[in-house]
SEVEX-383898 format. One record per residue (C-alpha): residue in three letters; residue number from 1; x, y, z. Coordinates in pm, whole numbers, plus 32768, in hexadecimal, padded with zeros to 4 digits. Layout:
BEGIN
<node><code>ala</code><pos>NUM</pos><xx>X</xx><yy>Y</yy><zz>Z</zz></node>
...
//
This chain:
BEGIN
<node><code>met</code><pos>1</pos><xx>6902</xx><yy>B990</yy><zz>858F</zz></node>
<node><code>glu</code><pos>2</pos><xx>68D2</xx><yy>B8F3</yy><zz>847C</zz></node>
<node><code>thr</code><pos>3</pos><xx>6908</xx><yy>B766</yy><zz>8543</zz></node>
<node><code>cys</code><pos>4</pos><xx>67F8</xx><yy>B7DD</yy><zz>8662</zz></node>
<node><code>leu</code><pos>5</pos><xx>672A</xx><yy>B81C</yy><zz>8532</zz></node>
<node><code>lys</code><pos>6</pos><xx>675B</xx><yy>B6AA</yy><zz>84B7</zz></node>
<node><code>val</code><pos>7</pos><xx>6745</xx><yy>B62A</yy><zz>85E9</zz></node>
<node><code>leu</code><pos>8</pos><xx>65EE</xx><yy>B6E5</yy><zz>864F</zz></node>
<node><code>leu</code><pos>9</pos><xx>655E</xx><yy>B689</yy><zz>84A6</zz></node>
<node><code>ile</code><pos>10</pos><xx>65CD</xx><yy>B50E</yy><zz>84F6</zz></node>
<node><code>val</code><pos>11</pos><xx>64BE</xx><yy>B545</yy><zz>862D</zz></node>
<node><code>gly</code><pos>12</pos><xx>6404</xx><yy>B5F9</yy><zz>85B6</zz></node>
<node><code>ala</code><pos>13</pos><xx>63B8</xx><yy>B4BF</yy><zz>8492</zz></node>
<node><code>val</code><pos>14</pos><xx>63D8</xx><yy>B381</yy><zz>8598</zz></node>
<node><code>thr</code><pos>15</pos><xx>62A7</xx><yy>B461</yy><zz>867F</zz></node>
<node><code>ala</code><pos>16</pos><xx>61C0</xx><yy>B4A7</yy><zz>8528</zz></node>
<node><code>ala</code><pos>17</pos><xx>621D</xx><yy>B34A</yy><zz>84AE</zz></node>
<node><code>pro</code><pos>18</pos><xx>60CD</xx><yy>B277</yy><zz>84FA</zz></node>
<node><code>ala</code><pos>19</pos><xx>6111</xx><yy>B148</yy><zz>85EF</zz></node>
<node><code>pro</code><pos>20</pos><xx>60BD</xx><yy>AFE5</yy><zz>8594</zz></node>
<node><code>ser</code><pos>21</pos><xx>5F58</xx><yy>AF8A</yy><zz>8592</zz></node>
<node><code>ser</code><pos>22</pos><xx>5F22</xx><yy>AE79</yy><zz>86B7</zz></node>
<node><code>ser</code><pos>23</pos><xx>5E1D</xx><yy>AD93</yy><zz>864A</zz></node>
<node><code>pro</code><pos>24</pos><xx>5D29</xx><yy>AD18</yy><zz>8758</zz></node>
<node><code>leu</code><pos>25</pos><xx>5D58</xx><yy>ABA1</yy><zz>86BE</zz></node>
<node><code>pro</code><pos>26</pos><xx>5E5B</xx><yy>AAF4</yy><zz>869B</zz></node>
<node><code>ser</code><pos>27</pos><xx>5EB5</xx><yy>AA7B</yy><zz>84EE</zz></node>
<node><code>his</code><pos>28</pos><xx>5E8C</xx><yy>A944</yy><zz>846E</zz></node>
<node><code>glu</code><pos>29</pos><xx>5FE6</xx><yy>A8DE</yy><zz>850C</zz></node>
<node><code>asp</code><pos>30</pos><xx>5FC5</xx><yy>A8F5</yy><zz>864C</zz></node>
<node><code>ala</code><pos>31</pos><xx>5E54</xx><yy>A8FB</yy><zz>8691</zz></node>
<node><code>asp</code><pos>32</pos><xx>5E64</xx><yy>A772</yy><zz>8707</zz></node>
<node><code>ala</code><pos>33</pos><xx>5F71</xx><yy>A754</yy><zz>87EF</zz></node>
<node><code>val</code><pos>34</pos><xx>5EBA</xx><yy>A8C6</yy><zz>8888</zz></node>
<node><code>leu</code><pos>35</pos><xx>5D6E</xx><yy>A80B</yy><zz>889F</zz></node>
<node><code>ala</code><pos>36</pos><xx>5E09</xx><yy>A69F</yy><zz>890F</zz></node>
<node><code>ala</code><pos>37</pos><xx>5EA1</xx><yy>A7AF</yy><zz>8A4E</zz></node>
<node><code>val</code><pos>38</pos><xx>5D25</xx><yy>A846</yy><zz>8A7D</zz></node>
<node><code>gln</code><pos>39</pos><xx>5CA8</xx><yy>A6A6</yy><zz>8AA9</zz></node>
<node><code>ile</code><pos>40</pos><xx>5DBB</xx><yy>A669</yy><zz>8B78</zz></node>
<node><code>tyr</code><pos>41</pos><xx>5D8C</xx><yy>A77C</yy><zz>8C57</zz></node>
<node><code>asn</code><pos>42</pos><xx>5C37</xx><yy>A70B</yy><zz>8C86</zz></node>
<node><code>gln</code><pos>43</pos><xx>5C9A</xx><yy>A5C5</yy><zz>8CEA</zz></node>
<node><code>asp</code><pos>44</pos><xx>5D13</xx><yy>A685</yy><zz>8E22</zz></node>
<node><code>pro</code><pos>45</pos><xx>5C32</xx><yy>A5B0</yy><zz>8F3F</zz></node>
<node><code>asp</code><pos>46</pos><xx>5C04</xx><yy>A716</yy><zz>8FE8</zz></node>
<node><code>ile</code><pos>47</pos><xx>5B42</xx><yy>A7CD</yy><zz>8ECB</zz></node>
<node><code>thr</code><pos>48</pos><xx>59E6</xx><yy>A774</yy><zz>8EDF</zz></node>
<node><code>leu</code><pos>49</pos><xx>595D</xx><yy>A869</yy><zz>8DC1</zz></node>
<node><code>ala</code><pos>50</pos><xx>5A1E</xx><yy>A845</yy><zz>8C7B</zz></node>
<node><code>tyr</code><pos>51</pos><xx>5B2B</xx><yy>A94C</yy><zz>8BE0</zz></node>
<node><code>arg</code><pos>52</pos><xx>5B21</xx><yy>A98B</yy><zz>8A52</zz></node>
<node><code>leu</code><pos>53</pos><xx>5BFF</xx><yy>AA72</yy><zz>8995</zz></node>
<node><code>leu</code><pos>54</pos><xx>5C02</xx><yy>ABCF</yy><zz>8979</zz></node>
<node><code>glu</code><pos>55</pos><xx>5D32</xx><yy>AC3B</yy><zz>88E8</zz></node>
<node><code>ala</code><pos>56</pos><xx>5E57</xx><yy>ABAE</yy><zz>8876</zz></node>
<node><code>glu</code><pos>57</pos><xx>5FAB</xx><yy>AC65</yy><zz>883A</zz></node>
<node><code>pro</code><pos>58</pos><xx>6038</xx><yy>AC3D</yy><zz>86DD</zz></node>
<node><code>gln</code><pos>59</pos><xx>6167</xx><yy>AB68</yy><zz>86BE</zz></node>
<node><code>pro</code><pos>60</pos><xx>6225</xx><yy>ABAD</yy><zz>85B2</zz></node>
<node><code>asp</code><pos>61</pos><xx>634D</xx><yy>AAF7</yy><zz>85AE</zz></node>
<node><code>trp</code><pos>62</pos><xx>6252</xx><yy>A9CA</yy><zz>85D8</zz></node>
<node><code>asp</code><pos>63</pos><xx>62A9</xx><yy>A88E</yy><zz>8514</zz></node>
<node><code>val</code><pos>64</pos><xx>620B</xx><yy>A73C</yy><zz>8501</zz></node>
<node><code>ser</code><pos>65</pos><xx>62E0</xx><yy>A691</yy><zz>849F</zz></node>
<node><code>ser</code><pos>66</pos><xx>63F7</xx><yy>A6E0</yy><zz>85A9</zz></node>
<node><code>lys</code><pos>67</pos><xx>647B</xx><yy>A5EB</yy><zz>86A6</zz></node>
<node><code>thr</code><pos>68</pos><xx>64B7</xx><yy>A716</yy><zz>8795</zz></node>
<node><code>ile</code><pos>69</pos><xx>63AB</xx><yy>A79E</yy><zz>88B7</zz></node>
<node><code>gln</code><pos>70</pos><xx>6308</xx><yy>A892</yy><zz>8850</zz></node>
<node><code>pro</code><pos>71</pos><xx>6242</xx><yy>A990</yy><zz>8971</zz></node>
<node><code>leu</code><pos>72</pos><xx>6111</xx><yy>A9C2</yy><zz>8934</zz></node>
<node><code>thr</code><pos>73</pos><xx>6066</xx><yy>AB1E</yy><zz>89EA</zz></node>
<node><code>phe</code><pos>74</pos><xx>5EBB</xx><yy>AB32</yy><zz>89ED</zz></node>
<node><code>thr</code><pos>75</pos><xx>5DAE</xx><yy>ABAA</yy><zz>8AEE</zz></node>
<node><code>val</code><pos>76</pos><xx>5C5A</xx><yy>AADB</yy><zz>8B30</zz></node>
<node><code>lys</code><pos>77</pos><xx>5B1A</xx><yy>AB57</yy><zz>8BBC</zz></node>
<node><code>glu</code><pos>78</pos><xx>5A2E</xx><yy>AA89</yy><zz>8C6C</zz></node>
<node><code>thr</code><pos>79</pos><xx>58E6</xx><yy>A9E9</yy><zz>8BEE</zz></node>
<node><code>val</code><pos>80</pos><xx>57A8</xx><yy>A9A2</yy><zz>8C86</zz></node>
<node><code>cys</code><pos>81</pos><xx>57F8</xx><yy>A842</yy><zz>8C3D</zz></node>
<node><code>leu</code><pos>82</pos><xx>584D</xx><yy>A734</yy><zz>8D55</zz></node>
<node><code>val</code><pos>83</pos><xx>5985</xx><yy>A679</yy><zz>8CEF</zz></node>
<node><code>lys</code><pos>84</pos><xx>58CC</xx><yy>A50E</yy><zz>8D3B</zz></node>
<node><code>glu</code><pos>85</pos><xx>57EA</xx><yy>A557</yy><zz>8C36</zz></node>
<node><code>lys</code><pos>86</pos><xx>590C</xx><yy>A540</yy><zz>8B38</zz></node>
<node><code>arg</code><pos>87</pos><xx>5871</xx><yy>A5DF</yy><zz>8A07</zz></node>
<node><code>asp</code><pos>88</pos><xx>591C</xx><yy>A68D</yy><zz>8926</zz></node>
<node><code>ile</code><pos>89</pos><xx>597D</xx><yy>A7DC</yy><zz>89AA</zz></node>
<node><code>ser</code><pos>90</pos><xx>598F</xx><yy>A8A5</yy><zz>8853</zz></node>
<node><code>gln</code><pos>91</pos><xx>57DC</xx><yy>A895</yy><zz>8894</zz></node>
<node><code>cys</code><pos>92</pos><xx>57EF</xx><yy>A900</yy><zz>89E5</zz></node>
<node><code>glu</code><pos>93</pos><xx>57A2</xx><yy>AA71</yy><zz>8A01</zz></node>
<node><code>phe</code><pos>94</pos><xx>58AB</xx><yy>AB47</yy><zz>8B01</zz></node>
<node><code>lys</code><pos>95</pos><xx>588B</xx><yy>AB94</yy><zz>8C7E</zz></node>
<node><code>glu</code><pos>96</pos><xx>57A3</xx><yy>ACDB</yy><zz>8C6E</zz></node>
<node><code>asp</code><pos>97</pos><xx>5894</xx><yy>AD2E</yy><zz>8DCE</zz></node>
<node><code>gly</code><pos>98</pos><xx>5988</xx><yy>AC0C</yy><zz>8D5D</zz></node>
<node><code>leu</code><pos>99</pos><xx>5ADC</xx><yy>ABF1</yy><zz>8E03</zz></node>
<node><code>val</code><pos>100</pos><xx>5C34</xx><yy>AC52</yy><zz>8CD1</zz></node>
<node><code>lys</code><pos>101</pos><xx>5D59</xx><yy>ABC8</yy><zz>8CE4</zz></node>
<node><code>asp</code><pos>102</pos><xx>5EAE</xx><yy>ABF6</yy><zz>8C42</zz></node>
<node><code>cys</code><pos>103</pos><xx>5F24</xx><yy>AA86</yy><zz>8BD5</zz></node>
<node><code>ser</code><pos>104</pos><xx>60BB</xx><yy>AA5E</yy><zz>8B60</zz></node>
<node><code>gly</code><pos>105</pos><xx>615E</xx><yy>A91A</yy><zz>8B2F</zz></node>
<node><code>phe</code><pos>106</pos><xx>621D</xx><yy>A878</yy><zz>8A4F</zz></node>
<node><code>phe</code><pos>107</pos><xx>61DB</xx><yy>A755</yy><zz>894A</zz></node>
<node><code>ser</code><pos>108</pos><xx>629F</xx><yy>A670</yy><zz>88F5</zz></node>
<node><code>thr</code><pos>109</pos><xx>6295</xx><yy>A52F</yy><zz>87B0</zz></node>
<node><code>glu</code><pos>110</pos><xx>63FC</xx><yy>A49A</yy><zz>883A</zz></node>
<node><code>gln</code><pos>111</pos><xx>630F</xx><yy>A372</yy><zz>88BE</zz></node>
<node><code>asp</code><pos>112</pos><xx>624B</xx><yy>A2B5</yy><zz>880E</zz></node>
<node><code>pro</code><pos>113</pos><xx>60EC</xx><yy>A318</yy><zz>88BD</zz></node>
<node><code>ala</code><pos>114</pos><xx>612F</xx><yy>A4B0</yy><zz>886B</zz></node>
<node><code>ser</code><pos>115</pos><xx>613F</xx><yy>A521</yy><zz>89ED</zz></node>
<node><code>ile</code><pos>116</pos><xx>6105</xx><yy>A69D</yy><zz>8A83</zz></node>
<node><code>ile</code><pos>117</pos><xx>611A</xx><yy>A745</yy><zz>8BAC</zz></node>
<node><code>ile</code><pos>118</pos><xx>6079</xx><yy>A832</yy><zz>8C18</zz></node>
<node><code>lys</code><pos>119</pos><xx>600D</xx><yy>A93B</yy><zz>8D3D</zz></node>
<node><code>cys</code><pos>120</pos><xx>5EE5</xx><yy>AA1F</yy><zz>8D22</zz></node>
<node><code>glu</code><pos>121</pos><xx>5EC9</xx><yy>AB45</yy><zz>8E29</zz></node>
<node><code>glu</code><pos>122</pos><xx>5DAE</xx><yy>AC0E</yy><zz>8E87</zz></node>
<node><code>ala</code><pos>123</pos><xx>5DD1</xx><yy>AD34</yy><zz>8D8C</zz></node>
<node><code>ser</code><pos>124</pos><xx>5E4B</xx><yy>AE8C</yy><zz>8E83</zz></node>
<node><code>glu</code><pos>125</pos><xx>5D70</xx><yy>AFF3</yy><zz>8E4C</zz></node>
<node><code>glu</code><pos>126</pos><xx>5E30</xx><yy>B0A8</yy><zz>8EDE</zz></node>
<node><code>pro</code><pos>127</pos><xx>5F6E</xx><yy>B094</yy><zz>8E7B</zz></node>
<node><code>asn</code><pos>128</pos><xx>5FCD</xx><yy>B1ED</yy><zz>8EB2</zz></node>
<node><code>ile</code><pos>129</pos><xx>603E</xx><yy>B155</yy><zz>8FF3</zz></node>
<node><code>val</code><pos>130</pos><xx>6150</xx><yy>B082</yy><zz>8F7D</zz></node>
<node><code>thr</code><pos>131</pos><xx>6190</xx><yy>B1E9</yy><zz>8E71</zz></node>
<node><code>arg</code><pos>132</pos><xx>61CE</xx><yy>B29B</yy><zz>8F56</zz></node>
<node><code>gly</code><pos>133</pos><xx>62DE</xx><yy>B216</yy><zz>9030</zz></node>
<node><code>arg</code><pos>134</pos><xx>63AB</xx><yy>B19C</yy><zz>8ED5</zz></node>
<node><code>trp</code><pos>135</pos><xx>637D</xx><yy>B310</yy><zz>8E4F</zz></node>
<node><code>lys</code><pos>136</pos><xx>6418</xx><yy>B37E</yy><zz>9001</zz></node>
<node><code>arg</code><pos>137</pos><xx>6557</xx><yy>B28A</yy><zz>8F7F</zz></node>
<node><code>phe</code><pos>138</pos><xx>6586</xx><yy>B2E1</yy><zz>8E1B</zz></node>
<node><code>trp</code><pos>139</pos><xx>6576</xx><yy>B471</yy><zz>8E5D</zz></node>
<node><code>arg</code><pos>140</pos><xx>6643</xx><yy>B46E</yy><zz>8FE6</zz></node>
<node><code>gly</code><pos>141</pos><xx>6769</xx><yy>B382</yy><zz>8EF7</zz></node>
<node><code>ala</code><pos>142</pos><xx>674A</xx><yy>B48D</yy><zz>8DD5</zz></node>
<node><code>gly</code><pos>143</pos><xx>6773</xx><yy>B568</yy><zz>8ECF</zz></node>
<node><code>arg</code><pos>144</pos><xx>6891</xx><yy>B4C8</yy><zz>8FA2</zz></node>
<node><code>phe</code><pos>145</pos><xx>6948</xx><yy>B45E</yy><zz>8E0B</zz></node>
<node><code>phe</code><pos>146</pos><xx>692C</xx><yy>B5C7</yy><zz>8DB4</zz></node>
<node><code>arg</code><pos>147</pos><xx>69E6</xx><yy>B661</yy><zz>8EEC</zz></node>
<node><code>arg</code><pos>148</pos><xx>6B0F</xx><yy>B553</yy><zz>8EDD</zz></node>
<node><code>his</code><pos>149</pos><xx>6B5F</xx><yy>B5A8</yy><zz>8D71</zz></node>
<node><code>lys</code><pos>150</pos><xx>6ABB</xx><yy>B72A</yy><zz>8D66</zz></node>
<node><code>glu</code><pos>151</pos><xx>6C11</xx><yy>B7B8</yy><zz>8CA4</zz></node>
<node><code>lys</code><pos>152</pos><xx>6C1E</xx><yy>B680</yy><zz>8BA9</zz></node>
<node><code>ile</code><pos>153</pos><xx>6ACA</xx><yy>B6F2</yy><zz>8B3A</zz></node>
<node><code>ile</code><pos>154</pos><xx>6AF5</xx><yy>B886</yy><zz>8B46</zz></node>
<node><code>arg</code><pos>155</pos><xx>6C31</xx><yy>B85C</yy><zz>8A81</zz></node>
<node><code>ala</code><pos>156</pos><xx>6B99</xx><yy>B73D</yy><zz>8977</zz></node>
<node><code>ala</code><pos>157</pos><xx>6A4D</xx><yy>B822</yy><zz>8966</zz></node>
<node><code>val</code><pos>158</pos><xx>6B32</xx><yy>B935</yy><zz>88F3</zz></node>
<node><code>asp</code><pos>159</pos><xx>6BDB</xx><yy>B89F</yy><zz>882C</zz></node>
<node><code>ile</code><pos>160</pos><xx>6AB2</xx><yy>B854</yy><zz>8743</zz></node>
<node><code>val</code><pos>161</pos><xx>6A24</xx><yy>B97A</yy><zz>8760</zz></node>
<node><code>leu</code><pos>162</pos><xx>6B80</xx><yy>BA04</yy><zz>86A8</zz></node>
<node><code>ser</code><pos>163</pos><xx>6BDE</xx><yy>B91C</yy><zz>85AE</zz></node>
//
């Protein structure tokens, strides 16, 4: 019984703890890399309207001096400025119903000019379609696991309660 109370106390403490805040803009260390990635994305010949940084996922392990490949994750939104105008993107207003794209990639300083590889996909407005399938698979697998190991689980639960 005491063990159950300890587990409940730990679960309660974890759920009550404040979630880490996510900054909509990158820290000063990775800001240059993210902004460079947005500029590179805007050089795509298929893009007519420029995209501007909307949000960047903080990279807690980011190390500017490191020569390793480091991840980038950010979101861009379409602006009213044309790419061919070559204006400062930070001065462009977001398009009212502009496309929002989730981007991810890598930044590396292993070579002398730093290299950036990114891929942007249109942000999905209906993530429930994917989520439902994942939950269904999860519960199916959990049920199968429980059926296979039911006796061991019950025996372990009884041992915990009685000790």
